[in-house]
C-alpha positions in Angstrom: 106.4 121.8 117.5 103.9 124.5 116.5 101.5 125.4 119.2 97.8 124.2 119.0 95.1 126.0 120.9 93.4 123.9 123.6 90.0 125.5 122.8 87.9 122.9 120.9 85.0 122.8 118.6 82.1 120.3 118.7 84.3 117.6 117.0 87.1 118.1 119.5 89.2 120.0 116.9 91.1 123.0 118.3 89.4 126.2 116.9 92.4 128.6 116.7 94.1 126.5 114.0 93.5 123.2 112.5 96.1 120.6 113.5 98.5 119.9 110.6 98.8 116.1 109.8 101.5 114.9 107.5 100.8 111.5 106.0 104.1 110.0 104.7 103.8 107.1 102.3 106.2 105.5 99.8 103.6 105.2 97.1 100.3 107.0 96.3 97.9 106.9 93.4 98.2 106.6 90.5 100.3 103.8 92.0 98.1 100.8 92.9 98.0 98.8 96.1 96.4 98.4 99.5 98.4 101.1 101.3 97.9 103.5 98.3 94.1 102.9 98.6 94.2 103.4 102.3 95.9 106.8 102.2 93.8 108.0 99.3 90.7 107.1 101.1 91.5 108.5 104.6 93.3 111.7 103.6 90.3 113.6 102.3 88.2 112.3 105.1 90.7 113.5 107.7 90.5 116.9 106.1 86.8 116.8 106.3 87.1 116.1 110.0 88.9 119.3 110.6 92.6 118.6 110.0 95.0 120.3 107.6 96.3 117.3 105.7 99.3 116.9 103.5 100.4 113.7 101.8 104.2 113.4 101.3 105.1 110.7 98.9 107.8 109.7 96.3 108.0 109.7 92.6 110.2 107.1 91.1 108.5 107.2 87.7 109.4 110.8 87.0 107.2 113.6 85.6 104.5 113.5 88.2 103.4 116.8 89.8 105.8 117.9 92.6 102.8 119.6 94.2 99.1 119.4 93.7 95.8 119.6 95.7 93.3 116.8 95.4 90.0 116.8 97.4 91.2 119.4 99.8 94.5 117.5 100.5 98.0 118.8 99.5 100.1 116.2 97.7 103.9 116.7 97.8 106.2 114.3 95.8 109.9 114.0 96.0 112.1 112.0 93.6 113.1 108.4 94.5 115.9 106.1 93.3 116.5 103.5 91.9 113.4 103.5 89.9 113.4 99.8 89.1 113.5 98.6 92.8 111.1 98.7 95.7 113.8 99.5 98.3 114.3 102.9 96.8 115.9 105.9 98.5 114.3 109.4 98.6 116.6 111.9 100.3 114.2 114.8 99.6 111.9 113.4 102.3 114.1 114.7 105.1 114.0 118.3 103.9 110.2 118.1 103.2 109.4 116.7 106.6 111.5 119.3 108.5 110.0 122.1 106.5 106.4 120.8 106.7 105.4 122.6 109.9 103.4 119.5 110.8 102.0 119.0 114.3 102.0 115.2 113.8 103.4 112.8 111.2 101.8 109.5 110.2 104.1 107.0 108.5 102.2 104.7 106.3 104.1 101.4 105.8 107.6 100.2 106.7 108.7 98.2 103.7 111.1 100.7 102.0 113.8 103.1 103.0 111.1 105.7 103.3 110.4 104.4 106.8 113.7 104.9 108.6 114.2 108.3 106.8 110.8 109.5 107.8 111.1 108.4 111.4 114.5 110.0 111.8 113.5 113.2 110.1 110.4 113.6 112.3 112.3 112.9 115.5 115.0 115.5 114.5 112.3 118.0 113.7 110.5 117.4 117.1 107.4 116.2 115.3 105.5 113.4 117.1 104.8 110.5 114.8 102.6 107.4 114.6 103.1 104.4 112.3 100.7 102.2 110.4 102.5 99.0 109.4 100.5 97.8 106.3 102.5 94.6 106.3 102.3 92.4 103.3 103.9 89.6 101.4 106.6 89.7 98.7 107.2 88.0 95.4 110.7 87.1 96.6 110.8 84.4 99.2 114.2 85.7 100.4 112.7 89.2 100.9 109.8 87.7 102.7 112.1 85.9 105.1 114.1 89.1 105.7 111.0 91.0 107.0 111.7 89.9 110.6 115.2 91.2 110.4 113.8 94.5 108.9 111.4 94.8 111.9 114.3 94.5 114.3 116.4 97.1 112.5 113.4 99.5 112.6 112.8 98.8 116.3 114.5 101.9 117.6 112.4 104.2 115.4 109.2 102.2 116.2 109.9 102.4 119.9 110.1 106.2 119.6 106.7 106.3 117.8 103.9 107.9 119.8 101.5 105.2 118.7 101.7 102.0 116.5 98.6 101.3 114.4 97.9 97.7 113.3 95.0 96.9 110.9 94.2 93.5 112.3 94.6 91.3 115.4 97.2 89.3 113.5 99.3 92.3 112.8 98.9 93.6 116.4 100.2 90.2 117.8 103.0 90.0 115.2 104.5 93.4 116.0 103.9 93.4 119.7 105.7 90.1 119.9 108.4 91.0 117.4 109.1 94.4 118.9 108.7 93.5 122.6 106.5 96.5 123.2 103.6 97.0 125.6 100.1 96.5 124.3 99.3 100.1 125.4 101.5 101.4 122.5 99.2 99.9 119.9 95.8 101.0 118.7 93.9 98.7 116.2 92.3 100.6 113.3 90.9 98.4 110.5 90.9 99.2 106.9 87.5 100.3 105.6 85.5 100.3 102.4 83.4 102.8 100.5 81.9 101.2 97.4 79.2 102.6 95.1 76.2 100.4 94.5 76.9 97.8 91.8 75.0 98.4 88.5 75.2 94.7 87.7 73.0 91.9 89.1 74.4 88.7 90.6 72.9 85.6 89.0 71.6 83.2 91.6 72.2 80.4 89.1 75.6 81.7 88.0 79.1 80.4 88.9 81.4 83.4 88.6 84.5 83.7 90.8 86.6 86.9 90.9 90.1 87.0 92.3 91.2 90.6 92.9 94.8 91.7 93.6 98.2 92.6 92.2 99.5 89.9 90.0 102.2 88.5 92.2 102.9 84.8 92.9 102.2 85.1 96.6 98.7 86.5 95.9 97.5 83.0 95.0 95.9 83.6 91.6 97.8 80.6 90.2 96.4 78.3 92.9 92.9 79.1 91.6 94.0 78.4 88.0 95.4 75.0 89.0 92.1 74.2 90.9 89.8 75.3 88.0 89.7 72.0 86.1 88.4 70.4 89.3 85.7 73.2 89.6 84.6 72.6 86.0 84.2 68.9 86.5 81.6 69.7 89.2 80.1 72.9 87.8 80.5 73.0 84.0 80.6 76.5 82.7 82.0 78.0 85.9 84.1 81.2 85.2 87.1 82.6 86.9 88.0 86.3 86.4 91.4 87.5 87.7 91.6 91.3 88.0 94.9 92.9 88.5 98.2 94.0 87.0 101.8 93.0 87.9 104.8 90.9 87.1 103.1 87.5 87.3 100.8 88.2 84.4 102.7 86.3 81.7 103.1 83.2 83.9 99.4 83.2 84.7 98.6 83.6 81.0 100.8 80.6 80.2 99.2 78.5 83.0 95.8 79.3 81.6 96.8 78.4 78.0 98.6 75.2 78.9 95.7 73.9 81.0 93.3 74.7 78.1 91.3 77.1 80.2 91.1 80.1 77.9 87.3 79.8 77.7 86.9 79.5 81.4 89.5 81.8 82.9 89.9 85.5 82.1 92.7 87.9 82.9 91.8 91.6 83.1 92.2 94.8 85.2 90.2 97.8 86.3 91.8 101.2 86.8 92.3 102.0 90.5 90.2 105.2 90.2 87.3 103.4 88.6 85.4 102.5 91.9 82.1 102.0 90.0 83.8 99.5 87.7 85.3 97.6 90.6 81.9 97.6 92.4 80.2 96.2 89.3 82.9 93.5 88.9 82.7 92.2 92.5 79.0 92.8 92.7 78.4 90.5 89.7 80.5 87.8 91.2 79.0 84.8 93.1 82.2 84.5 95.0 85.4 86.6 95.6 88.6 84.6 96.3 91.9 85.7 97.8 94.2 82.7 98.4 97.2 84.9 99.3 100.1 83.7 101.4 100.2 87.0 103.3 97.7 89.7 104.0 97.2 92.0 107.1 93.7 93.1 106.4 93.0 93.2 102.7 91.0 96.0 101.2 89.7 93.8 98.4 88.0 91.5 100.8 86.5 94.4 102.8 85.2 95.8 99.5 83.6 92.5 98.4 81.9 92.1 101.8 80.7 95.7 101.5 78.7 94.9 98.4 77.4 91.7 99.8 79.5 89.2 97.8 80.6 86.0 99.7 84.4 85.5 100.1 86.8 82.6 100.3 90.3 83.1 101.6 93.4 81.1 102.6 93.8 80.4 106.3 97.0 82.5 106.4 98.2 85.5 108.4 95.5 88.2 108.8 93.0 86.3 106.6 92.6 83.7 109.3 90.7 86.0 111.5 88.1 86.7 108.8 87.4 83.0 108.8 87.4 82.9 112.6 85.0 85.8 112.7 82.6 84.1 110.3 83.0 86.7 107.5 84.7 84.3 105.0 85.1 80.7 104.1 88.6 79.3 104.4 91.0 76.8 102.9 94.3 75.7 104.3 97.3 77.6 103.2 98.8 74.4 101.8 95.5 73.1 100.3 95.8 71.0 97.1 94.1 72.0 93.9 91.5 69.4 94.5 90.8 70.7 98.0 90.6 74.3 96.7 88.2 73.2 93.9 85.9 71.4 96.4 85.9 74.4 98.7 85.0 76.8 95.9 82.3 74.5 94.6 80.8 74.3 98.1 80.7 78.1 98.4 79.1 78.5 95.0 76.4 75.9 95.7 75.8 77.0 99.3 76.5 80.7 99.3 76.8 82.3 102.8 74.8 85.4 103.8 76.8 88.6 103.9 75.8 91.7 105.9 77.2 94.7 104.0 76.1 97.1 106.8 78.4 95.2 109.3 81.6 96.1 107.5 83.9 98.9 108.6 83.8 102.1 106.5 86.6 104.5 105.5 84.7 107.0 107.6 85.2 104.8 110.6 88.9 104.4 109.8 89.4 108.1 109.4 87.6 108.9 112.7 89.8 106.3 114.5 93.0 107.9 113.1 91.8 111.4 113.9 91.2 110.4 117.5 94.7 109.0 117.8 96.2 112.2 116.4 94.3 114.3 118.9 95.2 112.0 121.8 98.9 112.2 120.8 98.8 116.0 120.4 97.1 116.3 123.8 99.8 114.1 125.4 102.5 116.2 123.6 101.0 119.5 124.9 100.9 118.1 128.4 104.5 117.0 128.2 105.7 120.4 126.9 
C-alpha cells in the first residue's frame, strides 16, 4: 500500500499527500437508483474533505466516457456484460483496481458480480477495503429469496473487509446475524439528503400523494393504485402522482386504465439530475408514500422529510424503524387496499409535523465515511 504521512492538517487529513479513496460501484449516474444517488452525493463531498477520490464503475450501455472528471472526482468506467442482465460481469475491474494506487477501496453494494471481483482484486493488491451493503429488493421473487445464499457466498470476502457499513439498524442486524460477525466490525452511516428549497407551495386544503421510486412491482406503486378508489370515496378529487421509470410501467398504466383512474392517478418521471424538479414535486405533495416490500434506508423518504413533507411507508424491513422513530406513518406489509386507503386518508386529514432540520445530510454521511477511511488507514499503518 502506498505510504501516507502521519502529519495531519486541521481536519485530520495527512498533509504530505491526500489519501486516495477508490469508490467501486456497479452503477453510477446517469443510471438511476439509491446506490447511484448515494455515490454521486458523497464522492464530491469526500473530495472536499481532503481525499483524492476516484469512482470506478461499469458501462453496460456502451459509449459512455471511459474517463472523465466531475466535481473534482475522477470517474473511470469499464465495460460490463451481458448488457441485458443485472448480474453482469466486468473483468476490467480487476486491472483497474490493481492499477489504481488507492490507499483504501470502498465497495458500494453487493448485488452483482462486481462485489466478489472488487473484494478479490483489492485483497490481491493489498488495498484495505470497506463495504456498504445498500441492500434492496428485486422484481423477481426467486432472486429475492436467493439473497441470503448470496450473502453466505460473499461471506469470506466480507469477513476480510476492514469495516462493514450498514445504512440502517435493520441492515446492521440482518448482516450481523447472517454473517456471524462481531458488532465491532460494523459502523452505521445513514443515507442523507441535500434538497434545494421547493419553488412550489403545498396546499393545506389539497390532497396530493406522491409515490417516488423505480417502477418495480416490489416498490408498491400498484398497491396505492388499488387503494385509490377507497381514497376517492372519502376525499373526492384526491390525486396520486407516481414518479419513476422501470419495467413495471405498462402494468401500472393498465391498472390505472382498468380501474377508471386516469383523471386521478398520473404516471411521470423526473430526470435524476433535476434536483430542483424533484424538490418541487415532493414539496408540493401533501404526503409522500413508499409501500415497498424491501428498503434499507430509502433516499426518497429522506428527501421528502428534508423538505418537510409527511411520509407513509410499509412496515417492512428498514422502513419499520422510520415508523418506530416517529418519522413516518406506517401500514402493515400485507395491508388490504381498504386499509391502505384509510391510512392515507388519515394522514391527509391529520398531517403530522415534520422537522426538516432533524434529517441527516449528505455532508453528515460523507464525514462519517471519511472518519472510517482514516481510522482504517491508521490501523493499517500501525499493522505495517
